[in-house]
N, C-alpha and C positions, 0 to 999 in steps of 0.2 A: 670454581669452574664447573663442577657437576650441577650446581643449582642453576647456573646460567644456561647450561645445555637443556635442563629440564624446562626452564622458562621458555626458551626458544621452541622446544619440542611441543609444548602445550599451546602455543599460539594458534588461534583459530579453532581449537577443539572445544566442544561442549563438555565441560567437566562436571557440572552439576545443573540438572534441569529440574530440581525440586523446589525452586523458588515459588513464592506465592504469586508473583506477577507473571502473568502469561500473556505473551504477545503472539497473536495468531500469525501463521505463515500465509501471507496473502500476496497476490500478484494482480496487477492491472494490465489489461490489454489497452494500451494507450491510444490505439488507432480507432477502436470502436467503443471505448469506455465500458468495459466489462470487468467485473471484479470476481476473482476466484480465491477460495480459501482451501488450504490443505487439510484434509481429514485423515488422521492417522489410522483409524479403523478401516476406512475405505482404501487407504494408501493411494489416494488420488485427490485431485483438485475438484471442488464443487463450485459451480457458478452461483454467486449470490445476487439476488435481485436488487436493482437500484430503482427507487421510487423517485420520479421526476415530475412533480405536479406543474412546475413552471416551464417545462419544455426547454431546460437549459442544455440538454444534450445536443440540440441542433446548433448551439453556439460554442460548443466545447472545443478547446484546442487539442491538437494531436501532439503526441510525444511529451506530455506533461510530466511533472515530478510530483510525487506524493510522499507525505510523512504521516505515520500512524501517531495519533495524539494520545492514545491510552485507552484502557479498558473501561474507565468510568463512563465515557461518552461513546465508546465504540466509534470513534470518528477519525477521519483522514483530512488533512489539509492538502489541497491540490492547487498547484500554481505553475505558471510558466507554460511552455509548449509553443507550438506554431499554430496561428490562426489559419484554418483551412481556407477561409474566404479571401484573405489578403496575402497569405504567405509570409506574414511578418510575425515576430515574437509577440506572444499574448501577454497582456498586462493584467489579465484577470486572475482572480483567486476564488476558489470554491471550497465549500465544506461538505463532506459526505458524512453525515451523522446518523447512526443507526439505519444505514442504507437509504437515507433520504438526502437528496442532493439539494443544496441551497447555495 
């Protein structure tokens, strides 16, 4: 019984952050496609630039979902959302890799 209570008590807590894999705390503004990363030294979020040579931002859906794919590529998979021109669900998918949108 005590171990069960300890397990329940520890749910959601960060018990060990000394792992080799580091996943940055990032957030997207899904309305304007802006990416922010939390910097512990600043104790604030810093906006990261997004390079868009193909002008995809003009076609970008609102309220999309994003998944961080890992540190090797520093990339996010972005999909879903609402197409602002038609008001329908977007079928598009995008990759944001090293701050370059494709």
